[in-house]
C-alpha positions in Angstrom: 3.8 43.8 5.1 5.8 43.0 1.9 5.4 39.6 0.3 8.2 37.2 0.9 9.2 34.8 -1.9 9.4 31.2 -1.0 12.0 30.4 -3.7 15.0 31.6 -5.6 15.8 31.0 -9.3 19.3 31.0 -10.7 21.6 29.1 -13.1 24.0 26.5 -11.8 26.9 24.7 -13.5 26.2 21.1 -14.4 29.5 20.0 -12.9 28.5 21.7 -9.6 25.2 19.9 -9.5 26.7 16.6 -10.2 29.5 17.1 -7.7 26.9 17.9 -5.0 25.2 14.6 -5.9 28.5 12.7 -5.6 29.4 14.2 -2.2 25.8 13.8 -0.9 25.2 17.5 -0.5 22.2 17.0 -2.9 20.1 13.9 -2.3 16.6 12.7 -3.0 13.6 12.6 -0.7 12.7 9.0 -0.1 9.3 9.4 -1.8 10.9 9.8 -5.2 10.5 6.8 -7.5 13.5 5.0 -8.7 15.6 6.0 -11.6 14.0 4.6 -14.8 15.5 6.2 -17.9 16.5 3.8 -20.7 19.6 3.8 -22.9 17.9 5.8 -25.7 16.8 8.6 -23.3 20.3 8.8 -21.9 21.9 9.1 -25.4 19.4 11.8 -26.4 20.1 13.7 -23.2 23.9 13.6 -23.8 23.4 14.8 -27.3 21.4 17.8 -26.1 24.0 18.8 -23.5 26.8 18.4 -26.1 25.1 21.1 -28.2 24.1 23.3 -25.3 20.4 22.7 -25.9 18.1 23.2 -22.9 17.1 20.1 -21.0 14.7 21.6 -18.5 14.7 23.1 -15.0 15.8 21.4 -11.8 13.9 22.1 -8.6 15.4 21.7 -5.2 14.2 22.1 -1.7 16.4 23.3 1.2 16.5 20.4 3.7 15.7 20.9 7.3 12.6 23.0 7.4 8.9 22.0 8.2 9.1 19.2 5.7 11.4 16.6 7.2 12.1 13.6 4.9 14.1 10.4 5.0 16.6 10.9 2.2 18.7 8.7 -0.1 21.5 9.5 -2.6 21.0 9.6 -6.3 21.4 6.1 -7.8 25.1 5.4 -8.5 26.3 7.9 -5.9 28.1 6.7 -2.8 28.5 9.8 -0.6 29.6 9.8 3.0 27.1 10.0 5.9 26.6 13.7 5.7 23.2 15.3 6.1 22.1 16.7 2.7 21.6 20.4 2.2 19.3 20.1 -0.8 16.6 17.7 -1.9 15.9 17.1 -5.6 12.2 17.5 -6.2 12.3 17.7 -10.0 15.0 16.7 -12.4 15.9 13.4 -10.8 15.9 11.4 -14.0 18.1 13.9 -15.9 20.6 14.5 -13.0 20.9 10.7 -12.3 21.4 10.0 -16.0 24.1 12.6 -16.3 25.8 11.7 -13.0 26.0 8.1 -13.9 27.2 8.6 -17.5 29.6 11.5 -16.8 30.9 11.4 -13.3 30.3 8.0 -11.5 33.3 6.2 -13.0 31.1 3.1 -13.4 29.1 1.6 -16.2 25.5 2.9 -16.2 22.9 0.3 -15.1 20.0 1.1 -17.5 17.5 -0.7 -19.8 17.3 -1.4 -23.5 14.4 -0.8 -25.8 12.7 -4.0 -24.6 13.1 -2.8 -20.9 15.7 -5.5 -20.3 18.5 -4.5 -17.8 21.9 -3.6 -19.4 25.1 -1.9 -18.4 26.6 0.8 -20.6 29.5 3.2 -21.0 28.9 6.3 -23.1 31.2 7.6 -25.8 31.2 10.4 -28.4 32.6 9.6 -31.9 34.9 12.6 -32.4 34.8 12.6 -36.1 31.0 12.3 -36.3 30.6 15.1 -33.7 32.5 17.4 -36.1 30.7 16.3 -39.2 27.9 18.9 -39.9 26.0 16.3 -42.0 25.7 13.8 -39.1 23.0 14.2 -36.4 24.6 14.5 -33.0 22.4 11.7 -31.7 24.2 9.4 -34.2 27.6 10.4 -32.7 26.6 9.2 -29.2 27.4 5.5 -28.6 26.7 3.3 -25.7 29.0 0.3 -25.2 28.5 -2.7 -22.9 30.3 -2.9 -19.6 33.3 -4.8 -21.1 33.5 -2.0 -23.7 33.0 -4.4 -26.6 30.0 -3.9 -28.8 29.0 -7.1 -30.6 26.3 -8.2 -33.0 25.1 -11.6 -34.4 24.4 -12.9 -30.9 27.8 -11.9 -29.7 29.8 -13.5 -32.5 30.8 -10.4 -34.4 32.7 -7.5 -32.9 31.6 -4.1 -34.1 33.6 -1.8 -31.8 36.3 -2.9 -29.3 37.2 -0.1 -26.8 38.4 -2.3 -24.0 41.7 -0.5 -23.8 42.6 3.2 -23.8 44.7 2.6 -26.9 41.5 1.3 -28.6 39.7 4.5 -27.7 42.5 6.6 -29.1 42.8 4.5 -32.3 39.1 4.7 -33.1 38.7 8.4 -32.0 36.0 7.5 -29.4 36.0 9.8 -26.4 34.7 8.3 -23.1 32.2 10.7 -21.5 33.4 9.5 -18.1 36.4 11.7 -18.7 34.6 14.8 -19.8 35.2 16.8 -16.6 38.9 15.8 -16.3 39.9 15.0 -19.8 43.5 16.4 -19.9 45.3 13.1 -19.4 43.1 11.4 -22.0 43.7 14.2 -24.5 47.5 14.0 -23.9 47.4 10.3 -24.6 45.2 10.8 -27.7 47.7 13.2 -29.2 50.7 11.0 -28.3 48.9 7.9 -29.8 48.5 9.7 -33.1 52.2 10.9 -33.1 51.2 14.5 -32.6 49.8 14.6 -36.1 48.9 18.2 -36.8 45.6 17.2 -38.4 44.6 15.1 -35.5 45.6 17.8 -33.0 43.5 20.3 -34.9 40.6 17.8 -34.9 41.0 17.4 -31.1 41.2 21.1 -30.5 38.0 21.7 -32.4 36.3 18.8 -30.6 37.4 20.1 -27.2 36.3 23.6 -28.0 32.9 22.8 -29.7 31.9 19.8 -27.7 33.8 19.0 -24.5 33.8 22.6 -23.2 30.0 22.6 -23.7 29.7 20.0 -20.9 32.1 21.9 -18.7 30.3 25.2 -19.1 26.8 23.8 -19.3 24.3 25.5 -16.9 20.8 24.4 -15.8 18.1 26.7 -14.4 17.6 25.8 -10.8 14.6 26.8 -8.7 15.5 26.5 -5.0 12.6 26.3 -2.6 13.3 27.7 0.8 13.2 25.4 3.8 10.1 27.4 5.2 8.0 26.1 2.3 5.0 24.3 3.8 4.2 20.6 3.1 1.1 21.2 0.9 3.1 23.6 -1.3 5.8 21.0 -1.8 3.2 18.4 -2.7 1.4 20.8 -5.1 4.6 22.0 -6.8 5.9 18.5 -7.2 2.6 17.4 -9.0 2.8 20.4 -11.3 6.4 20.1 -12.4 7.2 16.3 -12.2 5.8 15.5 -15.7 8.5 13.1 -16.4 7.6 10.7 -13.6 4.7 9.8 -11.4 3.0 12.6 -9.7 3.5 12.9 -6.0 0.4 12.1 -3.9 -0.3 13.0 -0.3 0.3 9.4 0.5 3.8 9.6 -0.9 4.6 12.7 1.0 3.3 11.3 4.3 5.3 8.2 3.7 8.4 10.3 3.6 7.5 12.5 6.5 6.5 9.6 8.7 9.7 7.9 7.9 11.6 10.6 9.7 9.7 10.2 13.0 8.3 6.6 13.0 10.0 3.7 14.7 12.5 1.8 12.5 10.1 -1.1 12.1 7.2 1.0 10.7 6.8 2.0 7.1 3.6 3.6 5.9 3.6 1.9 2.5 3.9 -1.5 4.1 1.3 -0.8 6.7 -1.2 0.4 4.0 -0.5 -2.6 1.8 -1.4 -4.9 4.6 -4.6 -3.0 5.2 -5.3 -2.8 1.5 -5.1 -6.7 1.1 -7.5 -7.0 4.1 -10.0 -4.5 2.6 -9.8 -5.8 -1.0 -10.9 -9.2 0.1 -14.3 -7.6 -0.1 -15.2 -7.2 -3.8 -17.1 -4.0 -3.2 -14.0 -2.4 -1.6 -11.5 -3.2 -4.3 -11.3 0.4 -5.5 -10.5 1.8 -2.0 -7.2 3.5 -2.4 -4.7 4.9 0.1 -5.9 8.5 -0.4 -9.5 7.3 0.5 -8.1 5.8 3.6 -6.2 8.9 4.6 -9.3 11.1 3.9 -11.4 9.0 6.3 -8.7 9.2 9.0 -8.4 13.0 8.5 -12.2 13.4 8.9 -12.0 11.6 12.2 -8.9 13.5 13.4 -10.2 17.0 12.5 -13.5 16.1 14.2 -11.6 15.2 17.3 -9.7 18.5 17.2 -13.0 20.4 16.8 -14.6 18.5 19.7 -11.5 19.2 21.9 -11.7 22.9 21.1 -15.4 23.0 22.0 -14.8 21.1 25.2 -12.1 23.7 26.1 -14.6 26.5 25.8 -13.8 27.8 22.4 -16.5 29.7 20.7 -18.3 27.6 18.0 -17.4 30.0 15.2 -13.7 29.9 16.1 -13.1 26.1 16.5 -11.1 24.3 13.8 -13.3 22.9 11.0 -13.8 19.3 10.0 -12.0 18.7 6.7 -10.2 16.1 4.6 -8.6 18.4 2.0 -5.0 17.9 1.0 -3.5 20.4 3.5 -5.4 18.7 6.3 -4.2 15.2 5.3 -0.6 16.6 5.2 -1.1 17.8 8.8 -1.7 14.3 10.1 0.9 13.3 12.6 2.3 9.8 13.0 0.4 9.5 16.3 -2.9 10.5 14.5 -2.4 7.7 12.0 -1.5 5.1 14.6 -4.5 6.0 16.7 -7.0 6.0 13.9 -5.8 3.5 11.3 -7.4 0.4 13.0 -10.8 2.0 13.7 -11.0 3.4 10.1 -10.0 0.0 8.7 -12.9 -1.5 10.7 -15.1 1.4 9.5 -14.4 0.4 5.9 -15.2 -3.3 6.7 -18.5 -2.1 8.1 -19.1 -0.2 4.9 -18.8 -3.6 3.0 -21.4 -5.1 5.3 -23.7 -2.1 4.9 -23.4 -2.2 1.1 -24.2 -5.9 1.0 -27.3 -5.2 2.9 -28.2 -2.7 0.3 -27.5 -5.4 -2.3 -24.3 -3.9 -3.7 -21.8 -6.7 -4.1 -19.0 -5.4 -6.3 -17.4 -2.2 -7.5 -18.8 -2.5 -11.0 -22.2 -1.3 -9.7 -21.0 0.8 -6.9 -22.7 4.2 -7.6 -20.0 6.3 -6.0 -16.7 5.1 -4.7 -16.2 8.6 -3.3 -19.2 8.2 -1.0 -17.4 5.4 0.9 -15.1 7.9 2.5 -17.7 9.7 4.7 -19.5 6.4 5.2 -16.4 4.8 6.5 -15.8 7.7 8.8 -19.4 7.5 10.1 -19.1 3.8 10.7 -15.8 4.3 12.4 -17.4 6.7 14.9 -20.7 4.7 15.3 -19.0 1.3 15.6 -21.2 -1.8 15.3 -24.3 0.2 16.4 -24.3 1.8 13.0 -25.2 -1.6 11.5 -27.0 -3.3 14.4 -29.5 -0.7 15.4 -32.3 -0.6 12.8 -33.1 3.1 13.4 -29.4 4.1 12.8 -29.1 1.7 9.8 -32.3 3.2 8.2 -31.0 6.7 8.5 -27.7 5.7 7.0 -29.5 4.1 4.1 -31.6 7.1 3.5 -28.6 9.4 3.5 -26.8 7.0 1.2 -29.5 6.7 -1.4 -30.1 10.5 -1.4 -26.5 10.9 -2.2 -26.7 8.4 -5.1 -30.0 9.6 -6.7 -29.2 13.2 -6.0 -25.9 12.6 -7.8 -24.1 14.6 -5.2 -20.7 13.0 -5.0 -19.3 13.7 -8.4 -17.5 16.9 -7.6 -16.4 19.1 -4.7 -16.6 16.0 -2.6 -14.3 17.1 0.2 -16.6 19.9 1.3 -19.6 17.5 1.3 -17.6 14.9 3.3 -16.8 17.5 5.9 -20.5 18.3 6.3 -21.8 14.7 6.2 -19.8 13.5 9.2 -21.2 15.9 11.8 -24.6 16.4 10.2 -25.4 12.7 10.0 -24.1 12.0 13.5 -26.3 14.9 14.8 -29.3 13.6 12.9 -29.0 10.2 14.4 -29.4 11.9 17.8 -32.0 14.4 16.7 -34.6 13.5 14.1 -35.2 17.2 13.2 -31.6 17.9 12.2 -31.9 16.5 8.7 -28.5 16.6 6.9 -28.0 18.9 3.9 -27.2 15.9 1.6 -30.8 14.7 2.1 -32.2 18.2 1.8 -30.2 18.9 -1.4 -31.1 15.5 -3.1 -33.5 15.6 -6.0 -34.2 13.6 -9.1 -36.4 14.7 -12.0 -38.5 12.4 -14.1 -36.6 13.6 -17.2 -33.3 12.7 -15.6 -34.3 9.1 -15.2 -35.1 8.7 -18.9 -31.6 10.1 -19.8 -29.7 7.5 -17.7 -28.2 5.3 -20.4 -24.7 4.3 -19.3 -22.7 3.1 -16.3 -21.0 6.4 -16.1 -23.9 7.8 -14.1 -24.2 7.0 -10.4 -28.0 7.2 -10.6 -27.9 4.6 -13.5 -26.1 2.2 -11.2 -28.4 3.2 -8.4 -31.5 2.1 -10.3 -29.9 -1.2 -11.1 -29.0 -1.8 -7.5 -32.4 -0.6 -6.3 -34.1 -3.3 -8.5 -31.9 -6.0 -6.9 -32.5 -4.5 -3.5 -36.3 -4.6 -4.0 -36.1 -8.3 -4.9 -36.1 -8.4 -8.7 -36.5 -12.1 -9.8 -34.8 -13.5 -12.9 -37.3 -14.0 -15.7 -36.2 -17.7 -16.1 -35.2 -19.0 -12.7 -37.4 -16.7 -10.5 -34.5 -16.3 -8.1 -33.5 -13.0 -6.6 -29.9 -11.8 -6.8 -28.5 -13.0 -3.5 -24.8 -13.3 -3.1 -24.6 -16.9 -4.4 -26.6 -16.7 -7.5 -25.4 -13.2 -8.3 -21.9 -14.4 -8.9 -22.6 -17.9 -10.1 -25.2 -16.8 -12.7 -23.4 -13.6 -13.8 -26.2 -11.2 -13.2 -25.8 -8.0 -15.1 -28.0 -5.2 -16.6 -29.8 -6.0 -19.9 -32.5 -4.6 -22.2 -36.2 -5.7 -21.6 -37.3 -4.8 -25.1 -34.2 -5.9 -27.0 -32.3 -3.3 -29.1 -32.7 -5.4 -32.3 -36.5 -5.5 -31.9 -36.7 -1.8 -31.1 -34.6 -0.8 -34.2 -36.6 -3.1 -36.5 -40.1 -2.5 -35.2 -42.7 -1.8 -37.8 -44.1 0.6 -38.9 -41.8 2.8 -36.8 -38.6 2.0 -34.8 -38.4 2.9 -31.2 -36.2 5.9 -30.5 -32.8 5.0 -29.2 -33.1 7.7 -26.6 -35.9 5.5 -25.1 -34.8 1.9 -25.6 -31.3 2.6 -24.2 -32.7 4.3 -21.1 -32.4 2.6 -17.8 -36.2 2.5 -17.9 -35.8 -0.3 -20.5 -33.1 -2.2 -18.6 -33.1 -4.6 -15.7 -30.9 -7.1 -13.9 -31.0 -10.6 -15.5 -28.6 -13.6 -15.6 -26.4 -14.0 -18.7 -28.2 -17.2 -19.7 -31.6 -15.6 -19.5 -30.4 -12.7 -21.7 -29.1 -15.2 -24.3 -32.6 -16.8 -24.4 -34.2 -13.3 -24.9 -31.8 -12.5 -27.8 -33.3 -10.0 -30.1 -36.9 -11.3 -30.0 -40.1 -9.5 -29.2 -41.0 -9.8 -25.5 -44.2 -11.8 -26.3 -41.9 -14.4 -28.1 -39.3 -14.7 -25.4 -41.9 -14.9 -22.7 -43.6 -17.8 -24.6 -40.3 -19.5 -25.0 -39.6 -19.3 -21.2 -43.0 -20.8 -20.6 -42.8 -23.6 -23.1 -39.1 -24.5 -22.9 -38.1 -23.6 -19.4 -41.1 -24.4 -17.3 -42.1 -20.9 -16.3 -45.8 -20.8 -15.4 -48.0 -17.9 -16.3 -48.4 -17.1 -12.6 -44.6 -17.2 -12.0 -44.1 -15.1 -15.1 -46.4 -12.5 -13.7 -44.5 -12.5 -10.3 -41.2 -12.3 -12.0 -42.1 -9.3 -14.2 -43.9 -7.4 -11.4 -40.8 -7.8 -9.2 -39.0 -5.6 -11.8 -41.8 -3.0 -11.7 -43.0 -4.2 -15.1 -46.7 -4.4 -16.1 -46.9 -7.9 -17.5 -49.7 -7.2 -20.1 -47.6 -4.5 -21.7 -44.8 -7.0 -22.4 -47.2 -9.7 -23.6 -48.7 -7.2 -26.0 -45.3 -5.9 -27.2 -46.5 -2.4 -26.3 -43.3 -0.5 -25.7 -44.9 2.9 -25.1 -47.3 1.7 -22.5 -44.6 -0.4 -20.8 -42.2 2.6 -20.8 -44.7 5.0 -19.2 -45.8 2.6 -16.6 -42.3 1.5 -15.6 -41.0 5.1 -15.6 -43.7 6.0 -13.1 -43.1 3.0 -10.9 -39.3 3.5 -10.8 -39.8 7.1 -9.8 -42.2 5.9 -7.0 -39.6 3.4 -5.8 -36.7 5.9 -6.0 -38.8 8.4 -4.0 -39.5 5.8 -1.4 -35.9 4.9 -0.8 -35.0 8.6 -0.6 -38.2 9.2 1.4 -38.9 12.1 -0.8 -41.9 13.0 -3.0 -40.7 13.1 -6.6 -42.8 14.9 -9.1 -44.3 12.4 -11.5 -46.2 13.0 -14.7 -49.0 10.4 -14.5 -50.1 10.8 -18.0 -47.1 11.0 -20.3 -43.4 10.5 -20.4 -41.3 12.8 -22.5 -37.9 11.8 -23.7 -35.8 13.5 -26.3 -34.9 10.9 -29.0 -31.2 10.5 -29.9 -29.6 9.0 -33.0 -27.9 5.6 -32.9 -24.5 7.3 -33.6 -24.8 9.2 -30.3 -25.1 5.9 -28.4 -21.5 4.6 -29.1 -20.2 3.1 -26.0 -23.6 2.6 -24.3 -24.3 -0.5 -22.3 -25.8 -3.5 -23.9 
């Protein structure tokens, strides 16, 4: 079967494109952002057209196919109520700028260099346009709405074009006349007494400049109405470099607008849910696409279950997925049915994370992992949190994802496996999910965790809080209240300054900046530590802050630190012992046996220069 093209490509007269915008034959899909070009952009665009320079391609979609959008006219256009034939996908800013400046018959509402709103008429200085020594951009003028350009806070008049006679006198051609300039040209000749030199000047200007606007053509790609939604979304993202890329949320907003009740608007509905979810600090990075992915996981699972219930063979039923094409297949009814349960699912996610001692997004290992977790807790309901056996399985799955570093890429495929596999595992202990099977963490990897960019790095920090790490000074664990009031964060145990200056040999930066040498402490305790040796700051905590030797031991051991190693300032012994202990604790939370070298810890040293941007 021969391939069928989904688009045509041709050249179209500028005047035809702008006329179609005026009549409403060409409009915008409602997901398009507003017109934003400033005065300088408009003048540069006019200069390019006046010299027949290319200004890019316009892409349009035939209206009325699978993709049904609410539409609106280009800004400045006041068409009748006709249904548009074409939708502008790419080229909105250029077409709107040219329509308003050349055809609307009204001053252009734009912005100045400081982004302040202004209204402008656009003119070409005839003499400057014909002077080969003057750049065309310098011949394009924008004049305020009253057609008088002033300086010195409005006291001095630079150009007054408030009457047609003024335009003639100063040889300033209004671009609003460019497509119907004959009356203006006649008046111009008459005003100058049909002077032969002026007439020749006009004839050259008309031939070399005005006719360029009238004959200017743009390349137009016309997508056929049969183009599927996902293709429209993908194409828009690739070509719309001058604006904000279209997301699946924007596209659904436009498609829902065509079928939803008048009082429903997807953006407003999401913004209300977003405010509700973002009340939880740990959910403040949840975005509309995360929300739609979770809904899509639920909907595609429902479709799969319905197919199985109808007797479809297992290898022929629709798959569970949350990829772009599947999100775009959501119906308004799908969204209405699932939005509330998924919102509640995300709220249960916050409760789950708090139980795991994750309180804010700063130390959330993977924001992506919240999508399948929200879908799971939407299906499980409160049982996912209230039944200890279910909660324990969710926690094991969660920590395997974190320490296995499994949610950094190709996440949609893993999401789609997680939902059915974890649900099946909850019912059948032998059906262990692939995320748990795949998870692994090597001893060497732990040593190389040095920055917050790593999910496993954040995971170790959270694990220490989860296991009850006590502040060296106060002895308090990081519960909700003191976590925020005391500004708990991750800090070095052997300070960087001491490590760099240790005699006779400094500690390798590759070791002292490892997570093995870091732990959660309050900001005040970290200030007390400063750059001193551990033996010194421990003595200061005992003598000046009332920390007993017994409490000191408890505090240090709660961080998986062997106290005598710190008291003796023995970095190497401390590092080996803590490395082994961290691996044991990570293995315990993953419920996996990690291979641990019980005799030596190897770490490749790195230079200080390589550590730019590492956490303090």
